[in-house]
Each structure stands twice: as C-alpha cells, then as structure tokens.
C-alpha positions as CSV (number, residue, x, y, z in Angstrom):
1,M,-0.8,162.5,-77.9
2,C,0.5,164.8,-80.3
3,T,-1.8,166.8,-82.6
4,S,-1.2,167.0,-86.4
5,A,-0.2,170.5,-85.9
6,E,2.4,169.6,-83.4
7,Y,3.6,166.8,-85.6
8,Y,4.4,168.7,-88.7
9,S,5.6,171.9,-86.8
10,T,9.0,173.0,-87.9
11,E,10.3,172.5,-84.6
12,T,9.5,168.6,-84.5
13,M,10.1,167.8,-88.2
14,K,13.7,168.3,-89.6
15,I,14.3,167.4,-93.3
16,S,18.0,167.4,-94.7
17,P,18.6,169.4,-97.8
18,V,20.0,166.2,-99.4
19,L,16.9,164.2,-98.9
20,L,14.9,167.0,-100.2
21,L,17.0,166.8,-103.5
22,Y,16.5,163.2,-103.9
23,I,12.5,163.5,-103.4
24,S,12.6,166.4,-106.1
25,I,14.3,164.2,-108.6
26,L,12.3,161.2,-108.0
27,L,8.9,163.4,-108.5
28,L,10.6,164.9,-111.8
29,V,11.6,161.3,-113.3
30,S,8.1,159.8,-112.4
31,V,6.4,162.9,-114.2
32,T,8.6,162.5,-117.3
33,A,8.1,158.6,-117.5
34,A,4.3,159.1,-117.4
35,G,4.5,161.6,-120.0
36,I,6.5,159.3,-122.2
37,L,4.4,156.5,-121.7
38,V,1.2,158.7,-122.7
39,E,3.0,159.8,-125.7
40,L,3.8,156.2,-126.9
41,D,0.3,155.2,-126.2
42,D,-0.9,158.1,-128.4
43,R,1.2,157.2,-131.1
44,R,0.0,153.7,-131.1
45,R,-3.5,154.9,-131.2
46,T,-2.8,157.7,-134.1
47,P,-2.2,156.3,-137.5
48,Q,1.4,157.5,-138.8
49,A,1.8,158.9,-142.3
50,A,3.6,156.7,-144.6
51,P,7.4,157.6,-145.4
52,W,7.9,159.6,-148.6
53,P,8.9,157.1,-151.3
54,E,12.3,157.2,-152.7
55,P,12.5,158.6,-156.4
56,K,13.4,155.9,-159.0
57,V,16.3,156.5,-161.2
58,S,16.8,155.0,-164.6
59,T,19.3,155.2,-167.5
60,L,19.2,155.9,-171.4
61,T,22.2,155.0,-173.4
62,F,23.1,156.7,-176.6
63,A,25.7,155.2,-178.9
64,G,27.1,156.6,-182.2
65,D,26.9,155.4,-185.9
66,I,26.4,151.6,-186.7
67,M,28.4,151.5,-190.1
68,A,28.4,148.8,-192.6
69,H,31.9,148.7,-194.3
70,D,32.8,145.3,-196.0
71,V,34.9,144.4,-193.0
72,N,31.9,144.8,-190.9
73,Y,29.3,142.8,-192.9
74,H,31.8,140.2,-193.7
75,A,32.5,139.6,-190.0
76,P,32.5,135.9,-188.8
77,S,30.2,136.7,-185.9
78,Y,27.9,139.7,-185.7
79,A,27.1,138.8,-182.1
80,A,30.7,139.0,-181.2
81,V,30.9,142.9,-182.2
82,Y,28.7,143.7,-179.1
83,R,29.6,141.1,-176.8
84,E,31.7,143.3,-174.4
85,V,28.9,146.0,-174.1
86,V,26.0,143.8,-173.5
87,P,26.0,144.2,-169.8
88,L,25.7,147.9,-170.2
89,L,22.9,147.8,-172.7
90,S,21.0,145.2,-170.8
91,S,21.2,147.4,-167.4
92,D,19.3,150.6,-168.9
93,L,15.9,151.5,-169.7
94,L,16.5,152.0,-173.4
95,S,19.6,152.0,-175.7
96,F,19.7,154.1,-178.9
97,A,21.9,153.8,-182.2
98,N,22.1,155.1,-185.6
99,L,21.8,152.7,-188.6
100,E,23.8,154.3,-191.5
101,F,22.8,152.3,-194.3
102,P,19.7,151.0,-196.0
103,I,18.5,147.5,-195.2
104,D,17.4,145.7,-198.4
105,P,17.8,141.8,-198.4
106,A,16.8,141.8,-202.1
107,K,20.0,143.5,-203.0
108,A,23.6,142.4,-202.5
109,Y,25.6,144.0,-199.5
110,S,27.3,147.3,-200.5
111,N,30.1,149.1,-199.1
112,Y,30.9,152.9,-199.2
113,P,30.0,155.1,-201.0
114,R,26.4,153.6,-201.4
115,F,25.8,151.3,-198.6
116,N,23.4,148.3,-198.3
117,N,23.0,145.8,-195.6
118,H,20.9,142.8,-194.5
119,P,18.4,142.3,-191.6
120,E,20.6,139.9,-189.7
121,Y,23.3,142.7,-189.3
122,V,20.7,144.8,-187.4
123,Q,19.3,141.6,-185.5
124,A,22.7,141.4,-183.9
125,A,22.4,144.9,-182.6
126,V,18.9,144.2,-181.3
127,E,20.0,141.1,-179.5
128,A,22.6,142.9,-178.0
129,G,20.5,145.4,-176.3
130,F,19.7,148.2,-178.7
131,D,16.0,149.4,-178.5
132,V,15.6,152.5,-180.6
133,F,17.2,153.3,-183.9
134,S,17.7,156.4,-186.1
135,A,17.2,155.7,-189.8
136,A,17.8,159.2,-190.8
137,N,21.0,160.0,-192.1
138,N,23.1,161.1,-195.1
139,H,23.2,157.4,-196.6
140,A,19.4,156.7,-196.0
141,A,18.7,157.1,-199.8
142,D,21.9,155.4,-201.1
143,Q,20.1,152.5,-202.7
144,G,16.8,154.5,-204.0
145,A,13.1,154.6,-203.0
146,D,12.6,150.8,-203.2
147,S,15.5,150.2,-200.7
148,I,13.7,152.9,-198.2
149,F,10.6,150.9,-198.4
150,A,12.5,147.7,-197.8
151,T,14.3,149.3,-194.9
152,R,10.9,150.3,-193.2
153,R,9.6,146.7,-193.8
154,V,12.5,145.4,-191.9
155,L,12.4,147.9,-189.0
156,E,8.5,147.3,-188.7
157,N,8.9,143.6,-188.5
158,L,11.6,144.1,-185.9
159,S,9.2,146.4,-184.2
160,K,6.4,143.7,-184.1
161,E,8.8,140.9,-183.1
162,R,11.3,142.4,-180.8
163,G,9.4,145.6,-179.8
164,I,11.9,148.1,-181.0
165,H,11.3,151.9,-182.0
166,W,12.6,153.7,-184.7
167,S,12.2,157.0,-186.7
168,G,13.5,158.7,-189.8
169,L,11.6,157.3,-192.9
170,K,8.4,158.2,-194.7
171,E,5.9,155.9,-196.3
172,H,4.6,158.7,-198.8
173,H,6.7,161.8,-199.8
174,E,3.8,164.3,-198.4
175,D,3.9,162.8,-195.1
176,P,4.8,165.0,-192.2
177,L,7.3,164.6,-189.6
178,I,5.7,162.5,-186.7
179,P,7.5,161.7,-183.4
180,V,7.5,158.1,-182.3
181,S,5.7,157.6,-179.0
182,I,7.6,155.3,-176.5
183,E,6.3,154.2,-173.2
184,A,9.1,153.1,-170.9
185,G,9.5,153.1,-167.2
186,G,6.5,155.1,-166.7
187,I,7.8,157.9,-169.1
188,H,5.9,159.2,-172.2
189,I,8.7,159.7,-174.6
190,G,8.7,161.6,-177.9
191,F,11.5,160.4,-180.4
192,L,12.2,161.9,-183.9
193,A,15.1,161.5,-185.9
194,V,16.0,163.9,-188.8
195,T,19.1,164.4,-191.0
196,F,20.5,167.7,-192.2
197,F,21.5,166.5,-195.7
198,L,21.6,163.4,-198.0
199,N,24.3,162.0,-200.2
200,V,21.8,161.0,-202.8
201,K,19.0,163.4,-203.1
202,E,16.8,161.2,-205.5
203,D,13.9,159.9,-203.5
204,G,15.2,162.0,-200.5
205,G,11.8,163.1,-199.9
206,L,11.2,159.7,-198.2
207,V,13.7,160.7,-195.4
208,Y,13.1,163.0,-192.5
209,R,15.1,165.9,-193.5
210,V,15.6,169.4,-192.2
211,D,17.8,171.4,-194.7
212,F,20.5,173.2,-192.4
213,N,21.3,175.5,-195.3
214,S,17.9,176.9,-195.2
215,A,17.2,179.5,-192.8
216,P,13.2,179.4,-193.3
217,R,13.3,175.5,-193.0
218,R,15.4,175.7,-189.8
219,E,13.1,178.2,-188.4
220,A,10.0,176.2,-189.4
221,F,11.3,173.2,-187.6
222,L,11.8,175.2,-184.3
223,R,8.1,176.1,-184.5
224,Y,7.1,172.6,-185.2
225,L,9.0,171.4,-182.1
226,R,7.5,174.0,-180.0
227,S,4.2,172.7,-180.9
228,V,4.9,168.9,-180.2
229,T,7.3,168.6,-177.4
230,P,4.8,169.7,-174.5
231,S,2.9,166.4,-175.2
232,Y,5.6,164.3,-173.9
233,D,7.4,163.9,-170.4
234,L,10.7,163.5,-172.5
235,F,11.4,164.6,-176.0
236,I,14.5,163.1,-177.6
237,L,15.8,164.4,-181.0
238,S,18.2,162.5,-183.2
239,V,20.2,164.8,-185.4
240,H,22.5,163.7,-188.3
241,G,24.7,166.4,-189.4
242,G,27.8,168.4,-189.0
243,V,31.3,168.2,-190.5
244,E,32.9,164.9,-190.8
245,Y,36.1,164.3,-188.4
246,R,35.8,167.6,-186.8
247,Q,36.3,167.2,-183.2
248,L,34.5,170.4,-182.0
249,P,31.1,171.5,-183.6
250,L,31.1,174.6,-185.9
251,P,29.6,177.4,-183.9
252,E,26.5,177.6,-186.3
253,K,25.7,174.2,-185.6
254,Y,25.9,174.3,-181.8
255,G,24.0,177.6,-181.8
256,Y,21.2,175.9,-183.7
257,F,21.5,172.8,-181.2
258,V,21.0,175.3,-178.2
259,R,18.0,176.5,-179.9
260,L,16.4,173.1,-180.5
261,V,16.8,172.5,-176.7
262,E,15.3,175.9,-176.0
263,A,12.5,174.8,-178.2
264,G,11.6,171.9,-176.0
265,V,14.1,169.1,-176.9
266,D,15.2,167.4,-173.7
267,I,18.0,165.3,-175.2
268,L,19.6,166.2,-178.4
269,W,21.4,163.2,-179.7
270,G,24.0,164.1,-182.5
271,H,26.0,162.0,-185.0
272,H,27.6,162.0,-188.5
273,P,31.2,163.5,-187.7
274,H,32.6,159.9,-187.1
275,V,34.6,161.3,-184.1
276,L,33.7,162.4,-180.7
277,Q,32.6,166.0,-179.9
278,P,32.2,167.1,-176.2
279,H,28.9,166.8,-174.7
280,Q,26.9,169.3,-172.4
281,L,24.3,169.3,-169.7
282,L,22.7,172.6,-170.0
283,S,20.4,174.3,-167.1
284,L,17.6,176.1,-169.0
285,D,14.9,178.4,-167.5
286,E,12.6,177.4,-164.7
287,G,15.0,174.8,-163.5
288,R,14.7,172.7,-166.6
289,K,17.9,170.8,-167.9
290,A,18.6,169.4,-171.3
291,V,21.6,167.5,-172.7
292,I,23.4,167.8,-176.0
293,L,25.4,165.2,-177.3
294,N,27.2,166.9,-180.4
295,S,28.6,163.9,-181.9
296,T,28.6,160.3,-180.5
297,G,31.3,159.0,-182.9
298,N,31.4,155.6,-184.4
299,L,29.9,152.8,-182.4
300,I,31.3,150.3,-185.0
301,S,32.8,150.7,-188.4
302,G,35.6,149.7,-190.8
303,Q,37.2,153.1,-190.8
304,T,40.3,152.0,-188.7
305,W,40.6,148.5,-190.1
306,H,44.0,149.2,-191.9
307,M,45.1,151.6,-189.0
308,E,48.7,151.3,-187.6
309,P,49.4,151.8,-183.9
310,D,50.5,155.3,-184.3
311,P,49.1,157.4,-181.3
312,F,49.3,160.6,-183.6
313,G,47.8,159.3,-186.6
314,T,44.8,161.1,-187.9
315,E,42.7,158.2,-188.1
316,S,42.7,157.2,-184.4
317,P,39.7,159.3,-183.3
318,R,37.4,157.5,-185.9
319,G,37.9,154.3,-183.6
320,E,37.3,155.9,-180.4
321,S,33.7,156.6,-179.1
322,A,31.6,156.2,-176.0
323,L,28.4,155.1,-174.7
324,Y,26.7,158.2,-173.2
325,R,24.3,157.0,-170.3
326,V,22.1,159.8,-169.4
327,H,20.6,159.3,-166.0
328,L,17.0,160.1,-165.2
329,V,15.2,160.6,-161.7
330,H,11.5,159.8,-161.4
331,P,9.9,162.0,-158.7
332,P,7.2,160.5,-156.6
333,E,4.8,163.2,-158.0
334,G,5.3,162.1,-161.5
335,G,7.5,163.4,-164.5
336,V,11.0,162.8,-165.0
337,L,14.2,164.9,-164.5
338,L,17.6,164.9,-166.3
339,C,20.3,164.5,-163.5
340,G,23.6,163.8,-165.3
341,V,25.5,162.2,-168.1
342,E,28.1,159.6,-167.7
343,A,30.4,158.8,-170.8
344,V,31.7,155.2,-170.9
345,P,34.7,155.2,-173.5
346,I,35.0,152.6,-176.2
347,V,37.0,151.6,-179.0
348,N,36.8,149.9,-182.4
349,Y,39.2,147.0,-181.9
350,R,40.6,144.7,-184.6
351,D,40.3,141.3,-183.1
352,R,42.2,138.4,-184.5
353,G,39.3,136.1,-184.5
354,N,36.2,138.2,-184.8
355,G,37.3,141.0,-187.0
356,M,36.3,144.6,-185.9
357,V,34.5,144.5,-182.5
358,I,33.5,147.1,-179.8
359,R,35.8,147.0,-176.6
360,L,35.6,148.9,-173.4
361,H,38.6,151.1,-173.1
362,S,39.2,150.4,-169.5
363,G,40.1,146.9,-170.3
364,L,42.6,147.4,-173.0
365,A,45.6,148.2,-170.8
366,E,45.2,144.9,-168.9
367,D,44.8,142.7,-172.1
368,D,47.6,140.3,-171.7
369,L,46.8,138.9,-175.3
370,M,47.3,142.3,-177.0
371,D,50.6,143.0,-178.7
372,G,52.7,145.3,-176.6
373,E,52.9,147.8,-179.4
374,W,49.0,148.1,-179.4
375,R,48.7,148.1,-175.6
376,E,51.3,151.1,-175.8
377,F,49.3,152.8,-178.5
378,Y,46.0,152.8,-176.4
379,N,47.8,154.0,-173.3
380,H,49.1,156.8,-175.3
381,R,45.5,157.8,-176.6
382,T,44.0,157.7,-173.3
383,P,44.4,161.5,-172.7
384,A,43.0,162.3,-176.1
385,L,40.1,160.2,-175.5
386,A,39.5,161.8,-172.2
387,E,39.6,165.3,-173.8
388,G,36.9,164.2,-176.2
389,L,34.6,163.0,-173.4
390,R,35.1,166.4,-171.3
391,P,31.8,168.2,-171.1
392,F,31.7,171.6,-172.9
393,D,31.8,174.8,-170.7
394,F,28.7,176.6,-171.6
395,H,30.3,180.1,-171.4
396,N,33.3,179.5,-173.7
397,I,32.1,176.9,-176.0
398,V,32.5,179.1,-179.2
399,H,35.9,180.6,-178.1
400,Y,38.2,177.8,-179.7
C-alpha cells in the first residue's frame, strides 16, 4: 500500500500545464462570481440614494403694445385677433402685454391721439391667454383722472374674476411705486411697470412715471430698485420709452437699461417705439444672467391698415413684431435661472373677414388664400424681420 507521501510525490503524480491552467481559471471565476453575489446582496440590504431630480423648465412670454386704433376696436371679432397665437400663450407660465390706452366704459371709444377703450377689448386678450399687463405708458392719462380710476377698476375686476396681474397706475398722487407680487410655478416674482413720459401731463401723477430727462430721478429709481429686487426670486420691470420707429435704441437709453439690470432687474421688458429693437441676454457678476428686451414692437395696432405691399416701405416694421419667450430653469435646490430667449416672429395682418389680426410669420408663405403680391411682400420682408430679432452683441452695441 502506498503512503500519502508516496502518492503525492513528484515522481508518481504528473499534472499537465494545460490542466493546471484550466483549474486556475475555474478558481478565478468561482471567486469572482461569489464576490458579485455578495455585492448584490449588500446592495439589496443597503438603501440606495434617490436619483437627483431633474430641474423644471418654464417659459414667460413678452409681447409688445396692444393698441386701440379705430380699425382695432371696430373689428368684428376681438377673439379672432389672437386666435393664431393662443396655443403659444396657453403653453407658458405667464404672458405679458402693454395696454396702450385708458379703459373707461363711461366714455365713447376714442382713436389717436387720445385713446379710450372698453373692457371687452381687454377681456379678449385675457381669454387669449395674457395674464400680466402694463398700464404705464404715454397714453395712460389721455382721458384724465376719472378714466385712470376707471381703468384701475376694470383691471381690478379682471384680477378678481380671471386672476390677472397688472401694474402702472396709482390710487392717490402721493402713492409710492410698489411692485406687484406674483406667485407662479413656485417662483416669487416682482413686477413693476413705469413710463418715461406722458402725452398728457395733467393728472399724470396717478401714473407710475420715471422722468428719463431728470438725472436725479433716474438715480433715485436705481437706488429704489436695489432696495426692492432682493426680495424676489425674479424681478421684471416694464419700461415704456424711447424714440418711436427707431429700430436701434439710443445709446443713452440702452446704457440706462444696463444699469437697471445691474441694479437687480432680471427681465427688462421695453416698449413704445412700435418697432422691434434687438434683444440681449447678458451675463453679469457671480454668474447671474439678465434679459433686456429693448422694444417688443406692436402686438396689434392699426398703424399698417392702409399699407401697400411695398417691402421697402417705411411702415412695414410697424406691423412686424415677436413673442419673446424667456426660458427659465428651476433648480431642485430652489430659485430660478434664466437660460435663454426665443423670439417667435409675428405680423399684423389685414384679414378680409376679421380686420387686423395677429399672424405667425412662419405660416404666411404657405397661405394659399393670400394674394400673390402679399405673399411676395412677406417673403421679401423675412430678412429684415430676422435682423430685428437678432440679439445684440454686448461689446459693440453702441457702435452703429
């Protein structure tokens, strides 16, 4: 009988190199598999951290002036004016527009130069999807103090009935400027509307006005903004001013706009020139961003009612505008960040059945019902409209 020593001696036990390799591989696989099973078991026993939530994204839409010329308030259907842009207005968080007229149902409709309108005209804009209105502009005092009070009552009723927000008119002459607080999408928004000037100065003390021609008042307004803007997640300032029909802002106005955003304004929404002026997304200190919309043009007006299809006519830019969609990101840790601006081109279009309406520019070239001469006109105007929607270059903005 062999002893164990003899059995395992190198003389009696011959293992081939191939077999030894196979055995080594088998042992390695077994150990690895066991480790994986142990790790999986540990994972089942250990609670896993919840995935980091995706940030929410929302949009604010800014339009230009809602004018009230006779062809506008005599339109057969106010609802038809906005029909084509309703899907855009209903898909955002808030939509903003400037009401460039008093609203006094006790007085007759009135055309330029002293406007007056009635509540149903504004109601149509609300039903189309507009939520926030500026009432501070050069026509706010066109019909005197009693019509300013009437405008306030109409807007207050719409606020109670439809949940709209508005800014720009005082109850008493001595009232200070007070931002409106808006809670939307988890954001605490401050909104303030001011005008740089008034056509009718009597009773103008009832309108939120910052006299642009007064350096002390400009500086006082900057100090005021520095004191109030930190109270909000997002601060939006509506400014009515500038030079009519000028397609680039004057350097002094733009320079003041920059100082306003440096004072804490996050979105500066400009109007009054009745034509588009290039917008800008600025990068400021500490990673902060701000948007300057120098002029958002006419949302709807009668200024191009008699215009002929001349692509080089001086009236054309008055009928070209945009819906500026400012995109926001809501980080999981709170607050809000500006992340971009999208300009959707629109035009004021003379419709055979409905009068002056808002049309998306993108659909005009394919409108088979449009006269060929007008279709060619809108095609010719496309490059000029695109130029008006081009963002400013921050470094060369005053060199034109």
